[in-house]
VMD Tcl script that draws the C-alpha trace (Angstrom):
set ca {
  {116.46 105.83 67.46}
  {117.53 102.26 66.72}
  {115.06 99.40 66.56}
  {116.77 97.78 69.56}
  {116.45 100.95 71.66}
  {112.81 101.28 70.71}
  {112.15 97.65 71.71}
  {113.97 98.07 75.03}
  {112.02 101.22 75.83}
  {108.77 99.46 74.96}
  {109.68 96.69 77.44}
  {110.59 99.15 80.21}
  {108.22 99.99 83.06}
  {105.93 102.90 82.25}
  {105.58 104.21 85.80}
  {108.36 104.52 88.34}
  {108.49 105.39 92.03}
  {111.00 108.14 92.78}
  {112.83 109.52 95.78}
  {113.68 113.23 95.44}
  {116.47 114.52 97.67}
  {117.28 118.23 97.69}
  {120.78 118.90 99.01}
  {120.80 122.43 100.42}
  {122.04 123.57 103.82}
  {120.13 126.86 103.59}
  {116.81 125.14 102.88}
  {117.56 122.54 105.54}
  {118.15 125.27 108.16}
  {114.84 126.90 107.20}
  {113.05 123.58 107.65}
  {114.68 122.93 111.02}
  {113.71 126.44 112.16}
  {110.09 125.58 111.38}
  {109.81 128.07 108.55}
  {108.14 127.42 105.23}
  {110.77 126.37 102.72}
  {110.73 127.80 99.21}
  {112.02 124.93 97.06}
  {111.34 125.74 93.40}
  {113.74 123.10 92.09}
  {112.28 120.32 94.23}
  {108.80 121.46 93.23}
  {109.77 121.37 89.53}
  {111.09 117.82 89.84}
  {107.99 116.56 91.64}
  {105.60 118.28 89.22}
  {107.41 116.96 86.13}
  {107.51 113.40 87.48}
  {103.85 113.42 88.47}
  {102.77 115.01 85.18}
  {104.51 112.11 83.40}
  {102.63 109.52 85.46}
  {105.37 108.67 87.94}
  {105.02 108.67 91.72}
  {107.18 110.50 94.24}
  {107.41 108.12 97.20}
  {109.68 110.32 99.27}
  {110.97 113.86 99.21}
  {113.63 115.16 101.57}
  {115.70 118.27 102.13}
  {119.13 117.51 103.58}
  {122.15 119.65 104.43}
  {125.30 119.74 102.32}
  {126.87 117.04 104.48}
  {128.52 114.00 102.90}
  {127.43 111.54 105.60}
  {123.81 112.76 105.65}
  {123.52 112.68 101.86}
  {125.11 109.23 101.68}
  {122.73 107.86 104.34}
  {119.63 109.42 102.74}
  {120.48 108.12 99.26}
  {121.56 104.76 100.72}
  {118.22 104.41 102.52}
  {116.38 105.16 99.26}
  {118.46 102.52 97.47}
  {117.53 99.96 100.12}
  {113.82 100.74 99.87}
  {111.76 98.14 98.08}
  {109.34 100.86 97.00}
  {111.75 103.13 95.11}
  {112.86 102.62 91.50}
  {114.89 105.80 90.96}
  {116.55 108.55 92.99}
  {117.09 112.16 91.97}
  {119.37 114.37 94.05}
  {119.28 118.07 93.37}
  {122.06 120.47 94.36}
  {125.64 120.11 95.50}
  {127.10 119.25 92.09}
  {129.28 122.33 91.71}
  {132.84 123.04 92.78}
  {132.53 125.00 96.01}
  {133.80 123.37 99.22}
  {130.20 122.72 100.31}
  {129.25 120.94 97.05}
  {129.61 117.36 98.30}
  {126.72 115.47 96.68}
  {128.94 113.76 94.13}
  {131.42 112.66 96.81}
  {128.53 111.22 98.83}
  {126.71 109.43 96.00}
  {129.45 108.24 93.65}
  {130.73 105.49 96.01}
  {127.18 104.07 96.19}
  {126.95 103.53 92.43}
  {127.61 100.07 91.00}
  {127.96 101.51 87.51}
  {128.19 105.10 86.33}
  {126.55 106.43 83.20}
  {129.12 108.98 82.01}
  {126.93 109.89 79.03}
  {124.40 111.51 81.37}
  {126.85 114.14 82.60}
  {128.38 114.58 79.18}
  {125.03 115.15 77.47}
  {123.75 117.34 80.32}
  {126.81 119.60 80.08}
  {126.50 119.73 76.29}
  {122.83 120.73 76.44}
  {123.57 123.16 79.28}
  {126.42 124.73 77.28}
  {123.93 125.52 74.52}
  {121.74 127.37 77.03}
  {124.24 128.93 79.45}
  {127.60 128.94 77.74}
  {130.96 127.94 79.15}
  {129.77 127.98 82.79}
  {128.27 124.54 82.02}
  {131.70 123.04 82.66}
  {131.32 123.83 86.39}
  {128.71 121.13 86.98}
  {129.68 117.62 87.96}
  {126.23 116.13 87.28}
  {126.33 112.32 87.22}
  {124.04 109.31 86.92}
  {124.39 105.62 87.51}
  {122.75 102.50 88.80}
  {122.80 100.71 92.14}
  {120.67 97.89 93.44}
  {118.50 97.81 90.32}
  {117.69 101.50 90.66}
  {118.58 104.55 88.60}
  {120.36 107.41 90.38}
  {120.66 110.96 89.04}
  {122.61 113.82 90.66}
  {121.66 117.12 89.08}
  {122.41 120.79 89.81}
  {120.05 122.82 91.97}
  {119.10 125.71 89.70}
  {115.55 125.56 88.32}
  {116.88 125.95 84.76}
  {119.26 122.99 85.21}
  {116.52 120.92 86.85}
  {114.10 121.51 83.97}
  {116.76 120.60 81.44}
  {117.90 117.41 83.20}
  {114.44 116.13 84.08}
  {112.68 116.93 80.81}
  {115.44 116.13 78.32}
  {117.27 113.25 80.02}
  {115.64 111.71 83.09}
  {112.04 111.37 81.94}
  {112.94 109.92 78.52}
  {115.47 107.39 79.85}
  {114.81 106.52 83.53}
  {112.46 103.59 82.77}
  {114.93 102.24 80.18}
  {117.79 102.51 82.71}
  {115.75 100.77 85.41}
  {114.85 97.97 82.99}
  {118.49 97.25 82.17}
  {119.69 97.65 85.76}
  {117.31 94.86 86.82}
  {118.25 92.33 84.15}
  {119.76 89.07 85.34}
  {122.75 87.42 83.69}
}
mol new
graphics top color blue
foreach p $ca { graphics top sphere $p radius 0.5 }
foreach p [lrange $ca 0 end-1] q [lrange $ca 1 end] { graphics top cylinder $p $q radius 0.2 }
display resetview
């Protein structure tokens, strides 16, 4: 890692407050029906963040609905408490995979390298099916935003290899003034 990158990381906040938003109509229906929701991917995200010293300020399960996802992420971006947002699910290519369509317009700047590196790492683990994910990241309102696939394997990869190492660095730069 370059000396500049090391210095920037050293100047970044060490603890962030996260919003975790799981985009899944099936889990949402279970919740609305009053049943206990099995959410292994959401649990993995929360556990990894907390283990690394970060705080999860909010956690939500929302349906695969563009307007609902956009509002939920938008509310998190307006919160003075939240530094970073992770959405989980809805990054594929089926007609119900609408997370990217909901979140992308909210981003001030995209970080194309996130999706590129995620797909590269995923390809090494899962093969050519990695091309089916549209995982993205970006910044908005001085906050980092990550949209990752919903499978536990993809969550572990994205959170451990990309989000945890770089989220504080991204937040630092997204808050710099000209």
